[in-house]
C-alpha positions in Angstrom: 42.7 -128.0 179.5 45.9 -129.4 177.7 48.4 -126.3 176.9 50.0 -126.9 173.2 53.8 -126.6 172.4 53.3 -123.6 170.2 50.9 -121.7 173.4 54.0 -122.2 175.6 56.5 -121.3 172.7 54.3 -117.9 172.3 54.7 -117.0 176.2 58.4 -117.5 176.0 58.7 -115.0 173.3 56.4 -112.7 175.5 58.5 -113.4 178.2 61.7 -112.7 176.2 60.5 -109.5 175.4 59.4 -108.4 178.8 62.6 -109.8 180.9 65.1 -107.4 178.9 64.1 -104.2 181.1 65.3 -106.6 184.7 68.6 -107.4 182.9 69.5 -104.1 182.6 68.2 -103.3 186.4 70.8 -106.2 187.5 73.5 -104.8 185.4 73.1 -101.0 186.8 72.6 -102.5 190.2 75.8 -104.8 190.5 77.9 -100.9 189.4 77.6 -100.2 193.1 76.6 -103.7 194.8 79.6 -106.2 195.0 78.9 -110.0 194.6 75.7 -111.3 196.2 74.0 -112.3 193.2 71.8 -114.7 194.8 70.5 -112.0 197.0 69.9 -109.7 193.9 67.9 -112.4 191.8 65.8 -113.0 194.5 65.2 -109.1 195.0 63.7 -109.4 192.1 61.7 -112.4 192.5 59.4 -110.3 195.0 59.2 -107.3 192.9 57.8 -109.3 190.1 55.6 -111.4 192.6 54.0 -108.3 194.5 55.9 -110.0 197.8 57.7 -108.5 200.6 60.8 -109.3 201.5 63.0 -109.6 204.2 66.4 -109.5 204.6 68.4 -111.0 207.8 72.2 -110.9 208.2 74.7 -108.8 210.7 75.5 -105.3 210.3 77.4 -104.2 207.4 76.7 -106.5 204.8 75.2 -104.1 201.7 71.4 -105.0 202.7 70.4 -100.7 202.7 72.6 -100.4 200.1 70.6 -103.3 197.8 67.8 -102.2 198.8 68.3 -98.4 198.3 70.0 -99.2 194.6 67.5 -101.3 193.5 64.9 -98.2 194.6 66.9 -95.8 192.6 67.3 -98.2 189.4 63.6 -97.7 189.6 61.8 -94.3 188.8 59.7 -94.4 191.6 59.1 -93.0 194.9 61.7 -94.3 197.8 61.6 -94.2 201.5 63.5 -94.9 203.8 62.3 -95.7 207.2 65.1 -96.5 210.0 63.3 -97.9 212.8 64.3 -97.5 216.5 63.0 -98.3 220.0 61.0 -95.0 220.1 59.5 -94.7 217.1 55.4 -94.3 216.7 53.0 -96.4 214.4 52.3 -92.5 213.2 55.7 -91.6 212.4 55.6 -94.0 209.8 51.7 -94.3 208.7 50.6 -90.8 209.2 48.4 -88.4 211.4 46.0 -85.7 212.1 46.7 -82.0 212.0 45.0 -79.8 214.3 43.9 -76.7 211.7 43.4 -73.4 214.6 42.5 -71.4 211.6 39.2 -73.1 211.5 39.6 -75.6 214.4 39.8 -78.8 211.6 42.4 -81.7 211.1 43.9 -82.2 207.5 45.7 -85.6 206.7 49.6 -85.6 207.2 50.5 -88.8 205.3 53.6 -91.1 206.5 57.0 -92.3 204.6 54.7 -95.5 204.2 53.2 -93.7 200.8 55.8 -94.2 198.2 56.6 -97.5 196.1 59.5 -98.9 197.0 60.5 -99.0 201.3 63.1 -99.7 203.4 62.1 -100.7 206.7 65.5 -100.5 208.1 66.3 -102.8 210.9 62.9 -103.3 211.3 62.9 -105.9 214.6 64.5 -102.6 216.4 61.2 -101.3 217.0 58.5 -102.4 219.3 55.7 -105.0 218.5 53.0 -101.8 218.1 55.2 -100.2 215.0 55.9 -103.5 213.9 52.1 -104.1 213.6 51.7 -100.8 211.7 53.8 -101.8 209.2 52.8 -105.0 208.5 49.4 -104.1 208.4 50.0 -101.7 205.5 51.8 -104.5 203.7 49.2 -106.7 204.1 46.2 -104.1 203.5 47.8 -101.9 200.8 45.5 -99.1 202.5 46.1 -97.0 205.2 43.6 -95.9 207.7 44.2 -92.1 209.2 41.3 -91.1 211.5 38.5 -91.7 209.8 40.0 -92.2 206.0 41.3 -94.9 204.3 43.5 -94.3 201.4 45.0 -97.3 199.3 49.1 -97.1 198.1 49.8 -97.1 195.2 51.1 -99.8 193.0 53.9 -100.9 192.6 54.0 -101.3 196.3 56.7 -103.1 198.1 58.2 -103.5 201.3 62.1 -104.6 201.6 62.9 -104.7 205.5 66.4 -105.7 207.2 67.1 -107.0 210.4 69.8 -107.9 212.5 70.2 -111.6 213.7 67.7 -111.6 216.8 70.2 -112.7 219.1 72.0 -109.5 218.6 71.7 -106.7 221.3 69.0 -104.4 221.3 66.4 -106.0 219.4 62.6 -107.5 219.3 62.1 -110.7 217.2 59.1 -110.3 214.9 55.8 -112.6 215.7 55.7 -115.4 213.7 52.3 -114.5 212.2 53.6 -111.0 210.9 56.8 -112.8 209.8 54.5 -115.2 207.7 53.6 -112.0 205.6 57.0 -111.8 203.9 56.7 -113.4 200.9 60.8 -114.0 201.2 63.2 -114.7 203.6 66.5 -113.9 202.3 69.9 -114.7 204.5 72.5 -112.3 203.6 75.7 -114.0 204.1 79.6 -112.7 204.1 81.6 -111.9 200.5 83.9 -114.1 199.4 88.3 -113.3 199.9 87.9 -112.3 196.3 85.0 -110.2 196.7 85.7 -108.6 199.6 88.9 -107.4 197.6 86.7 -105.9 194.8 84.6 -104.2 197.8 88.2 -102.6 199.2 89.1 -101.1 195.8 85.6 -100.0 194.9 84.6 -98.6 198.2 87.9 -97.4 200.3 88.3 -94.2 198.6 87.0 -90.2 198.9 85.1 -90.3 196.0 82.3 -92.5 197.1 80.3 -94.7 194.9 78.9 -94.9 191.2 75.6 -92.7 191.2 72.7 -95.6 190.5 70.4 -94.5 187.3 67.0 -95.1 187.0 66.8 -97.7 183.7 63.3 -99.2 184.4 60.3 -97.3 184.4 57.0 -98.9 187.0 54.8 -99.6 184.7 57.3 -102.1 183.1 57.1 -103.7 186.8 53.5 -104.1 186.5 53.8 -105.5 182.8 56.0 -107.9 183.7 53.6 -108.7 186.7 51.0 -109.8 184.3 53.3 -111.9 182.1 54.1 -114.0 185.1 50.2 -115.2 184.8 50.8 -116.5 181.4 53.7 -118.7 182.3 52.9 -122.7 181.9 53.3 -124.6 185.4 52.5 -128.3 184.6 49.8 -130.1 186.9 52.9 -132.0 188.2 54.6 -129.2 189.2 51.3 -127.6 190.9 51.3 -131.5 192.7 55.0 -130.9 193.4 54.2 -127.5 195.6 51.8 -128.9 197.4 53.7 -132.0 198.4 57.0 -129.7 199.6 54.3 -127.7 201.8 52.6 -130.7 203.0 55.8 -132.5 203.9 56.6 -129.8 206.7 53.3 -130.3 208.2 52.8 -133.8 208.0 56.8 -135.2 207.2 55.2 -139.2 208.5 52.9 -139.3 205.1 56.1 -138.7 202.8 58.0 -141.5 204.9 60.1 -138.5 206.3 60.0 -140.1 209.8 63.6 -138.7 210.5 62.4 -135.2 210.5 58.9 -135.3 212.1 59.9 -134.4 215.6 61.7 -131.8 214.3 59.0 -129.8 213.5 56.6 -128.0 215.8 54.3 -125.9 212.9 55.0 -126.7 209.5 54.5 -123.7 206.8 51.1 -122.1 205.9 49.1 -121.9 202.5 51.1 -118.2 202.1 53.9 -120.6 201.1 51.9 -123.1 198.6 51.0 -119.5 196.9 54.2 -118.1 197.0 56.1 -121.0 196.0 54.3 -120.8 192.5 54.3 -117.1 192.0 58.1 -117.1 193.1 58.9 -120.5 190.6 57.6 -118.4 187.6 59.2 -115.6 188.8 62.5 -117.8 188.2 61.4 -118.4 185.5 60.7 -115.1 183.8 64.4 -114.2 185.0 65.6 -116.9 183.2 63.9 -116.2 180.1 61.4 -119.1 179.8 57.6 -119.1 179.4 57.4 -122.3 181.9 58.2 -123.7 185.1 60.6 -126.5 185.9 61.0 -129.0 188.9 64.2 -126.4 189.5 62.6 -123.1 189.2 60.3 -124.7 192.3 63.9 -125.4 194.5 65.6 -122.8 194.0 63.2 -120.5 195.8 61.9 -122.8 198.3 64.4 -122.3 200.9 63.6 -118.5 200.8 59.7 -119.3 200.8 59.6 -121.7 203.4 62.7 -120.9 206.1 60.7 -118.3 207.8 57.4 -120.2 207.9 58.7 -123.2 209.8 58.5 -123.4 213.4 61.0 -126.2 214.8 60.5 -128.0 218.1 62.6 -127.7 221.2 64.1 -131.7 219.9 65.2 -130.1 216.5 66.8 -127.0 218.7 68.8 -129.5 221.2 70.1 -131.6 218.3 71.0 -128.0 216.4 68.5 -128.7 214.1 67.3 -125.5 212.2 64.7 -124.6 209.5 66.9 -124.7 206.9 68.0 -127.8 207.9 64.1 -129.3 207.7 63.7 -127.5 204.3 66.9 -129.5 202.6 65.7 -132.6 204.1 61.9 -132.1 202.5 63.6 -131.2 199.1 66.1 -133.6 199.0 63.4 -136.5 199.7 60.0 -135.7 198.1 60.0 -136.8 194.8 60.4 -134.6 192.1 58.0 -134.6 189.1 
């Protein structure tokens, strides 16, 4: 069914009405975080898209601070879980506690029962703990004993990890990494930004307090608006073409990268590219998606879903190189 210009205009008005609180949210977080604008914007994309986020970067780049600031700026329940090698699944999910008075077992819920979860240094915990967290992320419910408990909405996991070359890390399996909507790489600040960090942080008084500026119901209302944002059929075809080009590059004339790819992106990538593109349009205050919205989110959606071959590693090519090549060569509508 064709969508009229008037309908798109109405959606645009609706978007502008709902997107103002998210401008306030960014302003509040920037009181604490210097620079990292791209990181903060993509964190909001995950929040709006109901998609979990994996942040990777060396220690000391304010990954934890950025997530904690986002959580505090939303008036909701927040839990930080520090992942360590001796952590157990029950430490995250909860357990049954024996009651000696009557010989029964009572449920003691774990820290996963919050709205925003910071899974700090997720790759420092062993596989069974990672699996427990990722199952809760996927199912959005937790089973303790014989009882199943749904997790409250909004429910969002923001996990941080150190690069896998770091000592004492357990790499997340590919199937589990695929459950994260976005993988964001956190880089060093510029020289100018680092000077601002010095001025702001190197004092005994500490950081400014982040104040709650957005209620959870505004987040849920914005998610409903996201579904109304117009996406042209050609842009849908473009999204599908991008994902398929990572699986069968030869069909798109991308023979140069055919030997670089062991496995292409999963169908989750297609879904998240569409949702993330709508979120990018929402944050720009538009009621329609442009090809640039798709390009702006594509690297973060695709980089952790492509497994490169030994040939690519020998040539020092990464999944980022594959995605950039695909974006440069697949025809834009």
